[in-house]
DOMITOR-37019 format. One record per residue: residue in one letter; z, y, x of N, C-alpha, C, CB in turn. Coordinates in steps of 0.001 Angstrom, whole numbers, plus 500000, padded with zeros to 6 digits. Atoms other than C-alpha are relative to their C-alpha. Glycine has a CB too. Layout:
DOMITOR-37019
AZYXZYXZYXZYX;...
***
This chain:
DOMITOR-37019
M500728500315498706515224501175448853500449500756501156498562500242499873;I499578499247498794516155502033452447498555500172500784501243499127500939;F501068499491499409513426503998454140499821499524501446500082501385499904;N500147500388498649512215502413457462498803500640500650499912498546500091;P501134499268499348510078504757459564499258499042500857500487501217500856;H500666500828499045509373502050462022498823499137499359501047499093500656;K500963500765500749507545500058459287498727500782499527500693499433498825;K501070498977500465505505503129457912499109500334501264500719501430499376;Y500940499529498935504377504007461377499987498830501080500497501484500665;G499763501226499095504432500541462947499111500284501312499527498500499209;D501004500001498811501409500941465299500373501027500924498517500243499575;K499728498919499122502415504194466652501350499755500661499966501333499252;F498560500219499424506093503144466968499905498873501151501100499486498747;Q500122501061498988505056499928468844499365500698501270499076498735499446;L500483499382499003502844501935471132500943500855500868499031500682499517;M498941499214499280505716504336472099500913499161500614500742500904499141;Q499001500928499476508119501424472585499480499340501198500403498973498984;N500612500701498772505704499854475055499990501124501090498407499376499702;I499949498989498909505311503192476907501428500179500585499487501369499467;L498593499957499600509095503512477104500488498941500916500804499961498850;S499576501122499267509460500039478254499322500102501497499585498647499189;R500726499989498611506815500717481176500762501206500687498204500262499903;I499007498884499371508996503967481891501105499354500653500629501011498912;Q498952500605499447511796501864482411499827498996501101500625499472499044;A500483500923498941509920499243484561499614500865501227498740499115499488;F500454499110498927508642502220486639501372500518500624498999501248499425;V498765499387499195512239503692487463500589498931500739501147500670499079;A499348501276499184513431500158488399499113499730501185500097498549499060;Q500851500398498855510503499724490741500305501235500949498308499778499597;E499798498837499006511291503273492259501339500014500246499548501400499526;S498605500092499913515022502340492231500563501552499905500415499215501393;I499449498984500430515786505421490474500562499813498462499052501031500193;T499472500147501456517641506199487064499197500926498986501605500410499938;I500677499105500892516313507583483906500256501399500121500267499666498743;G499509498681499803518581510464484418499335500825501076501370499919500278;A500559499344498837517086511140487680498426500191499753500309499121501334;L501263499613500426513571510906486186499943501121499151499400499003499405;E499953498666500833514527513588483553500138501167500866501191500036498984;R499983498827499314515688515791486166498679500422500735501058499903500899;K501367499710499147512497515382488271498974500585499075499331498601500692;I501024499369500764510382516298485337500361501155499235499456499117499159;G499455498760500630512556519176484102500410499751498594498980501135500027;A499643500211501259513515517409480911501585500197499819499512498649499618;S498439499941500313516888518041479308500635498585499969500285500711498528;K499382501292499893519404515210479757499924499339498605501483500120500520;G500048500657501254518833512607477193498772499899499350500811500560499173;V501284499989500586515202513272476426499496498667500008499087500906500665;L500543501232499832514126509956477667500984498793499662499520499943501367;S499135501073500060517348507965477615500417499681498487501201500310500883;R499618500091501493517988508763473810498918499371499330500291501379499318;A501168500596500613514467507800472955499920498391500217498728500708500602;I500012501296499581514908504446474842501064499320499050500300499884501559;K498924500688500704518316503666473308499827500008498498501309500618500348;N500172499991501515517340504826469635498764499751499548500349501185499414;D501296500314500533513787503687469621499358500943499248500041498942499274;T500630498783500794512616507047468793498637500533501048501368501419499753;D501129499522499310509433509013470063500395501072500949498978500475499064;I499931498898499068508913511507472924498691500675500035500403499549501377;Q501152499237499956506521514302473207499053499526501075500348501386500183;A501168500581498960503214513373474990500042500990501165498319499953499301;K500163499102498915503739516423477201500856499355501172500464501511499597;W499198500491498852506464514436479157499323498847500633501411499596499577;L500657501068499244504139511517479848499076500602501074499193499071499043;S500966499432499000501629514044481463500826500474501158499113501200499401;I499239499347498850504477515648483488500561498919500934501209500916499454;I499536501143499164505677512229484697498909499640500950500396498756499138;V501173500312499102502085511457486053499809501022501052498710499889499208;E500251498872499021501903514872487717501145499861501061500016501524499250;N498963499975499161505134514339489395500027498799500772501174500211499333;Y500089501204499262504462510852490546498529499535500187500815498945499310;P501374500177499813500855510944491861499516498650500277499601500798500986;L500388501377499695500872507294492750500086499209498692500924499365501128;L499930500795501407501644506202489179498669500082499268501166500625498982;S501128500001500761498704505221487188500300500443498558499395498679500055;G499978499430501246498390507170484064499391498941498923499215501352500063;T500489501128500899496306504257482543500954498930499688498852499350500590;W499061501005500185498886501765483130501192500474499123500454499526501327;L498980499393500839501526504176481589499810499936498563500143501327500329;L500336499864501412499719504712478396499480498704499302498968501070499871;T500639501094500638498151501418477903500427498669500412498648500094500184;G499438501266499274499695498808480236498920499229500721500698499005498972;K501318500738499359496102497968481653500199500392501564498324500646499303;G500043499837498610495848497616485412501305499939500604499378501197500341;S498841499959499196498490498179488073500835501233499731499622499930501415;M499185498711500047501506500441487931499664501036500795501270499804500288;Y500333499073499121500339502063490954498450500165500115500628499666501244;K501448499765499738496846503534491625499542499065501169499728501555500368;E500302501002498947495088500790493616499309500935501110498980498696499429;D500621499373498836494361501974497265500171501400500226498688499798499970;S499628498541499915496002505451496811500378500118501385501177500483499004;L499667499463498786496373507291500016500481501309499947498988499948500822;I499440498663500340498832510071499680500705500456501109500892500011498808;P499379499406498800499802512255502617501593500329499740499170501368500391;T498573499766500254503612512556502968500705500338501360500666498715499305;N499029499565498856506217514160505336501227498846500173500702501591499593;S498842500825499903508697511396504639499859498842501002500318499473498664;S500069501117499157509637508787507112499598498560499411501268499923500594;D500201501243500722509151506202504383498252499679499989500704500202498368;G501573500166499894505211506684504859499491499203501139499322501348500126;I500511500773498920503109504512506989499222500912501155499036498922499368;P500496499142499011502187506084510328498382499760500236500849499752501313;L501434500322499506498294506463511182500052500180501453498833500948499355;I499874500094498541498259505551514880498493500365500488500550498432500509;P501208499800499224495398506910517121499614498596500587500227501110501155;T500372501453499309493425503725518370500168499999501373498535499540499794;E499547499946498505493795504839521906501393499885500397499616501201500561;A498565500021499796497530504785521485500564498623499591500679501141499194;M499482501294500383497655501201520141500825499223501004498917499199499629;A499290500556499050498837499718523314501323500445500140499395500118501078;G498760499337499790501656502079523657500922499773498726499742501533500287;L499133500279501227502742501448520058500532498517499991499146500266498645;F499533501370500048502728497711520440501169499773501047498791499026500279;A499016500130498855504789497968523782501198500843499685499371500450501396;G498726499366500303507264500221522175499982501401500841501293498981500420;S500061498809499135506127503171524429500127501210499265498776500061500759;Q499588498629500673507291506765523740498602500788500131501403500870500854;T501439499369499811503457507593524559499740500292498421498711498848500811;V500294499966501420503155507096520651501223500601499402499658498581499389;M498826499503500731505490509501519042499798499990498545500350501369500422;L500174500173501353505837508297515468500151501060499205500735499128499568;S499571498696500745507343511549514330498888500821499959501169500789500649;E501000498891500003504255513320515233498687499429499321499702500547501547;C501111500578500609501946510855513457499812500474498543500130498539500071;E500166499737501537500243511633510064500578498700499259498315500263499566;R499491501122500684502076509336507430499457500127498589501556499930500056;F500498500067501414500798508106504137500734498929499235498469499714499949;I499471500888500773502103506376501235498855499179499319500903500665499083;V500960500937500346499899503353500333500626498923498938499479499329501322;P499426500922500932501197501412497126499602498525500304499576500388498599;S500542501458499901499064498328497923500493499347501285498370499959499987;F499682500448498703500416498035501420501391500597500426498866500395500980;R498622499588499677504036498992501334500817499340501160500743499812498830;N499424500564498821504961496514503845499341500040501414500192498732499701;A500594499793498815502714497493506375500607500863501141498877500466499684;D499454499219498979503879498942509811499126501212500513500295499104501087;F500813498846499671500930501145510583498753500055499536499889500167501251;L501336499961500266497537502228509858499121500337501209499795500918498952;I501018499572499101494589502556512217498592500212499475499940499080501019;T501243499717500620491073503843511892499020499117500584499601501416500133;V500909500849499493488274501405512299498844500853500929499396499207498762;R501115499226499229485591502448514982498886499021500404500591500732501359;G501202500858499931482051500933515285499559499304498991500088499165500852;D500544500813501112480150498516513373500182498561500079498621500222499868;S499896501451499606481260495104514739500457499306498754501025499732501242;M499339500844501214483310494254511527499172500326498772501658500403499692;Q500879499758501307480524495594508926499508498491499665498570501158500282;P499623499038501167480258494922506079501322500024499563499270499731498837;H498407499997500440483936494126505811500578501267500235500918498950500799;Y499479498680499585485020497284507544498924500792500615501158499875500970;F500987498974499552483088500353508150500663501053500943499370500729498743;S499325498931499024483657503120510970500552500940499103498992500765501065;G499388499076500808486092505417509488501005499446498932498968500730499379;D498971500472500937488006503086507236501300499892500610499655498714499431;L498596500218499396491830502660507738500263498721499484501170501081499611;V499643501226500336493176499289507931501540500019500107499298498970500856;A498613500060499893496892498603507144500241498640500825500712500050498524;C499629501228499101498600496174509699501340499917500046499497500039501426;K498423500556499795501913494214510005499915499396501274500600498830498846;M499825500621498637502983493479513477500782498713499944500718500971500957;L499549501337499898503800489995514428500607499630501347498900499122499705;S499494500379498763505782488238517200499245499039500566501264499592499945;L500833501203499229503756486209519773500883498830500232499412500457501499;T499268501049499736506682484109520323500138498816498904501195500532500322;D500045501079500988506468482181517177498844500200498938501384499917499281;I501274499677501035502985483280515722499489498763499538498719500816500677;F500791501087500719501264480949513247498691500681499599500797499379498667;F501184499300500247497713481958513214499361499547498719499086499850501125;Q500592500179501352496096482137509733498271500024500291500587501350498885;W501474499948499549492454480973510750499139500618498899499432498522500346;G500849499353501000489961483159509107500294501355499677500027499303498826;K499419498811500444492131486098508787499776501018501165501522499789499618;V500292498912499153491622489487510404501162500575500887499483501032499166;Y498867499571499256493949490590513206499639501424500967500462498679500929;V500258498995498909494364493695515534500524499305501153500690501453499793;I499590500675498985494797492335518895499995500936501318499164498793500086;D500019499297498891496028494132521966499933499174501268501078500817499980;T500317500804498743494424492854525231499721500828501082498857499090499846;E500334499210498928493267494131528603498656500728499762499973499169501214;Q501108499277500532490066495194526767500329501215499173499222499117499223;G499780499055500965491987497474524673500442499378498592498761500805499889;A499573500750501240492733496970520820498679499644499280501014500901499020;L501124500709500584490307494785519034500311499488498579499607498837500901;I499921500526501267489821494178515353499113498804499672499743501019499131;K500814501104500104488590490694514863500558498874499052499777499499501347;K499438501130500873488747487647512555500270498930501132498885499428498720;I499454501228499027490563484744514424499659498726499507501569499954500169;E500345501270500367489187481313514339500770498938501092498353499908499984;Q499486500941499081490526478107516103499106499869501260500155498680499311;G500661500076498767489564477955519828499578498664500339500798500507501012;S500413501533499676488023474955521654501064499339500661498724499846500937;T498784500465499334491380474539523323501257500383499377500031500456501327;P498718499357500571494889474804522144500592501278500507501023499099500135;E499799498877499176495235477549524719499186501270499729499767499593501296;S500964498847500295492472479775523235499834500291498535498610499703500571;I500162499565501561491513481560520090498337500491500109501282501504499429;L501244499474500163487969482469518992499940501228499072499158498968499537;L499960498699500835487276486179518024498570500200499429500461501341500924;V501195499952500648484713486571515464499725501401499298499979498883499044;S500529498708500638482865489887514363499319499613498588498862500762501033;A500698500260501355481795490195510639498475500309500307500625501013498708;N501313499563499720478522491799511999499268498803500818500055501401500820;P500631501179499048476167488869513311499301500414501174498982499150499274;A500603499590498799474777491016515789500878499986501138499464501256499862;Y499005500326498793477936490427517885500398498580499965501356500883499956;K499643501386499804478523487028519244501492499733499946499470499538501290;P498587500419499951481936485285518708500318499757501650500235498543499013;F499589500479498576483790484783522035501264499602500003499879500991501065;E498521500547499761486927483060523248500913500830500876499952498613500669;I499248499468498948489907484507524803501280499165500110500282501491499776;S498685500761499875493191482848526195501027500521499178500519499992501370;R498861499570500496496251483106524252500977500775500733500527499057499591;S498945499195499043498138484395527190499466501270500298500319499290501415;S500718498695499702495687487261527557500342501039498854498355499759500093;I499796499205501191497035488653524187501371500655500223499932499119498644;Y498955499301499562499631491353524885500929500130498582499480501427500717;H499294499672501273500615492144521182498838499815499068500713501533499926;I500777500452501033499190491341517788500610500598498590499960498413500065;A499657499438501476499219492643514115499024499240499067499764501756499835;I500809500636500883497787490971510978499429501261499160500810498854499146;V500574498925500903495337493308508955500422499511498408498191500120500247;Q499729500313501280496707493429505428498984500485498990501248500477499710;G500888499515500967494040495282503798499306501396500538500807500189498634;V500863498793499594491603498320503944500042501107499052498559499620500156;I499895498760500814491747501863502575498551500775500319501442500954500461;R501371499341499685488068503367502196500000501186499090498655499006499723;E500210498764500764487714506877501278498433500223499589500532501230500890;E501332499873500681484867507480498827499258501293500455500192500020498418;
***
């Protein structure tokens, strides 16, 4: 009879194979190789690649070291497959240009206009897995958008072109106007040339503005709230 360790340790074997499959999915998402991951975590060449190739086990310490080296990676997902690959709404400071710049609210107009007033190289940058395609982050001020957004929340925004914009009624946008930067939900206006700006807080009445009075615009992709 041929001894088959996979049969004897079936559950443990399957668990490890699932983890190794998720490691492969993670490196693919990060656009790196297994070899690069081994070097990153200080493992000898082949520690992970041989385990993947030969369907063998790896030491649990390597899983902990992977999570330590990639703080955005969800340890729960890596071990169990539950939830998302990346920690939801993680906000990790970074010096990399790949991070999303946090723009001061008062400098919004300059950013939209491409002004050098906003030096992106001097802005704080963050990696936010949930909003990788965002162009910038800004801090919410005031209470007009409560309870959706609270003062101090960060919203991730994607810049849009006014020349061919298609408004998604009911969505929240950041609008650059003569009144400054406004964060409002946009609804259809009373005329084709206007839009209705709506606050989430009922204490603030909706009001219309002309489309021609919008200098620049970005759509809000989501919110990051610090606990």
